[in-house]
Steps between C-alpha positions, in 0.01 A plus 500: 500500500497864394359611833785329693759660275348836558507447874867390485581812292310716749678348794838551328415862415397558862829336608711728267308817615531426870874403452568836343307677770680306777833591345416871482333521844640239736240326708203527261593175319540317837153610610346385170665163550329464841796596718322796642692545821841493335390720206342755730818517709700566193261767385512674843883501500495642145254770604703596809815528288327706234354737762843548666660562166239756406544666837878530449445657169235748605645594846875503439624813321641418151844643596514262794396212281782597255749507791432132570705428183811604692425287810686166458301335781166610346604375159585161654159487663320603182698274281446202730125579549443526125687173429307319770169650380569388142575143606191489728278642223623243257455216753139602575424521126641150435305364801180657377562342157549157644198527727271612210628264239239237398587132507583320187613804289697412194864611491435779256238667714711457817785677329257778394389541856869527621567763229203707631660489845842613367359782283249624762741482798778665303290818472572550870793273576726638227488872618559373860797306390641795309440731800684264726795489265506888480483517879804276534685677220436832668625374829820382333541823316481708820759259653730534200511883471482588872807557713739209494751625760597765749526868409657807652248735345137363545289687756344350805123513450198390699344245260155556652510862366820543295418856377395649826833691549596499134329777290716406199627165384809518279583197285809484285452306172821380353547362144787259525696426188829300507539561131730340246866563588405678825662386828224452753166659519433866470148633549486772229129556560426655844154641570362587839120477541401724779147414606268700726373223729180688563386578146712269283626807298842399367799688353755302297850653531740379229865527596782513244758216521776760463409694823822570696636639820193406706537470871380206711248563779645617831524229761546226249830293467540627145499865615807418701654298209443789255512817701535716186228313312538230241808624325845378426775463245523293180222443253209741563267226405589310814369792713157536346168404649473177303846390629391500865326161474820312411779709639392601853432143625824389342697776671320482838379140554500546876205738474279235326573188686187267490310747275294327225577751221800719600497692176135601537559610866795713392296654213211581726733699728648669196154603374407622853803720506443632150127580544485577872211255561471166667497201260299226666524208261651403169351290213754361252393395151741292295475663157630176334170339595283814456379406157331188645269724700415722210429194284275358778307823499458463119731793423477873583406812309731810504558808285840465340662851451751391228643191341664304784780256406513153645756224487805725512731632772715809578872501415774672700552766231135617537368324190267201479506162338253433212144471623296190428199708450302797631184549700319737267390844613122542546224541765338191653769256387437144633816343625560136602748418785806503282433847344373645833827407668706655220274812508581534868872428488616615157803741549622576148402848376360609831614626842419362847208735543313391192546141610359584839196648325454189285525280808242713671271458197546120516413490875185711441405275209532192710285653787233592237500143361459326837123477514293228673415327170866476400608385851240216504578382143873521523558462877706178488745629249521835668556356832766263375677776315480744792623238751810447285602855454380705798674517841438743785560564872127539568413268790234242405271618783482851343357382167135509603531866600710579200250349260218705668708814455557409130122507450506866613796566278309380190221754568732791500692679215862397484738795509853481363816688577810444291834633642645594167730770362220751493413427865856538620554804278210674663700485825825609333666162540556177313445127582873464541513760776150584642424731790348227720359741762314678223392172346367369832292819544364467143401141548326574828311788347382289204386205713315737734285615203334169433130462384224481757304181574291343220184686412184389674160424339388782281842664487732523214732208481876554466653477148602159378812592310842533655679831520864594494718756671852562383763770522384864501143380505559345844647822614188688386294243679677555831475883465133501419320376811146569385463147370667158496863567408564193284165538316592857406834379380326253279299775338824693430669193361216427268508857363873475433509141379533588137820709560843336465646366820785701655845354475661386826762738650845413380632413846224255556524335165874448527437271787255276312599216267545626147213291367263689717563853356173687490317528170188677396233229518183702546221415747487153643173313527 
């Protein structure tokens, strides 16, 4: 009697072991059950797929692999293949279990065998199911944020080699904020990312929302509509850079018939005229949903230069309502989405230029936080938040090449240029009445002095931290051609960072809303 029980236990133990093996390595369980031809076929198929997958990982450059994330067709194929593979794996595991199961097993032991299948198969099937879900989510995300309509301003590119005739890619980032009590949307945050398509070296140019009198590019319909630049009577606030988005399409609807985002098209032309460079694409971020992205990242870390109020607003007489609280001054302050948004947009007690610097800090902090581990663990929430708040005129077909370029960008130092009072003062002008010919020449000079390609093996790698060029420092950079202009400006800025900021010239300040009067805030970030 004892011998039979031992034999039954041994057979059951063998059954459990082979079931687990057959669930982890499809085909082995079928072979053990006597179905050698079927099991061998499954094993061969599994081996071929494994070899092909390994070959892709080894032979395809990492940047090209990353670019597949922007290819909607590839994401459909990958998502479908992973889903089908997960189902097939599970079916083979269940088939192996049924073929191996001894006759006459009691219910408890049969359930135990089924549990072994579920646990063992899930080690492989669960990651495949998650990967499939991510692939379909990525495909949907690219569709959501890519161009949704016609545009007057997007360039014609050869998708097989989009950067062949484009040494620099200029992308305009807009922070859209309808705001309480504000009629329509005004993008107060406007930053051009000028990217060297060969090296990935990038200069971020922050434009003040109160920039005025800018021309529109020659040959565009708006150059004819505004022959003397964007200027007119009435409220000066209606003739600033941030007013283009709403006012120009309203006043000239015939120019934007059929355009997906007329305001963004008009703003791209305005920025082109202001900086003297082509603006290829725009990316609009709805600041009202911005905090969801930061929360999905688990918050960001920034240096807070002073106590920043939140929960209040500016009043017409230049004062502010009572703040609900303050983001406390200090280095390495961790901010959730709510406080990060207020850190970026708070107006009271600061001028436009300090806000621009805080917004730059937030963007840099987000870039620093987006690492592979965070993307994998928070991908669904990040993709959902991004799909809801980001729009662009980037064509879906360009996303693979754009992602590949972003890999280069992350390997390079990020330079920053803020067009502030000091910058315009160095040219003897103000943001309310710049010398645009001089500004165009200065921008071209600075962009020409970009860092070289990434260091090769054994060479010194480029610095990780971002640098900044503003005002007179940018002037020094353009005069000193012995090195990178913006980098030199950064060194000068850091040397002077402890000195009080200069007040804006009176003629410029008079054109700004009273709540944005400059104050001495010290260095930012």
